C-alpha positions in Angstrom: 7.9 15.6 -14.8 6.8 13.0 -11.7 3.1 12.7 -11.2 1.5 11.3 -8.3 -1.0 8.3 -9.2 -3.8 7.6 -6.3 -3.9 3.4 -5.5 -6.2 3.2 -2.5 -7.2 4.7 0.5 -8.6 3.2 3.9 -10.3 4.6 6.7 -8.9 3.8 10.0 -11.0 3.9 13.4 -9.0 3.8 16.9 -10.6 2.6 19.8 -9.2 2.4 23.7 -8.5 -1.0 24.5 -7.5 -0.4 28.2 -4.4 0.5 30.2 -1.1 -2.2 30.6 0.2 -2.5 33.7 2.8 0.4 33.4 -0.1 2.5 33.0 0.6 2.8 29.0 -2.9 3.5 26.9 -3.7 0.5 24.6 -4.7 1.5 21.3 -6.8 -0.7 19.0 -7.7 0.0 15.5 -10.2 -1.3 12.8 -9.6 -0.7 9.1 -11.8 -0.2 6.6 -10.7 -0.5 2.7 -11.5 0.6 -0.4 -12.4 4.4 0.6 -13.1 6.8 -2.2 -10.6 9.3 -3.2 -12.9 12.2 -3.1 -14.3 11.2 0.0 -14.9 14.5 2.3 -13.6 14.9 5.5 -17.0 15.4 7.2 -18.5 12.5 5.2 -15.7 10.1 6.3 -15.6 11.3 10.0 -19.4 10.5 10.2 -19.3 7.0 8.3 -16.3 6.0 10.7 -18.0 7.4 13.9 -21.0 5.4 12.7 -19.3 2.5 12.3 -17.1 3.0 15.6 -20.4 2.5 17.5 -21.1 -1.0 16.5 -17.8 -1.9 18.9 -18.0 -2.2 22.6 -14.5 -0.4 23.0 -14.8 3.6 23.4 -14.1 5.5 20.2 -10.9 7.7 20.4 -10.5 8.9 16.6 -10.0 8.2 13.3 -7.9 8.7 10.1 -7.4 8.2 6.4 -4.5 6.7 4.7 -3.7 7.3 1.3 -1.5 5.2 -1.1 -0.4 6.3 -4.3 2.3 5.6 -6.8 5.1 8.6 -7.6 5.6 8.0 -11.6 7.7 9.4 -13.8 
């Protein structure tokens, strides 16, 4: 039977970087490594939005990216 083993998680914060000449939005991001596997959505969102306030660019969103190994 195969199993999934947590490897690491990264929190990504997205910012509005302006517009291109074509009128498309430029999306910039900042990654924060070593996020706990069991971090709750509320706690992670609160932490990432606080970190986003340190930027001059407007905050537009955040995500948690999990990496895991599938093993047999």
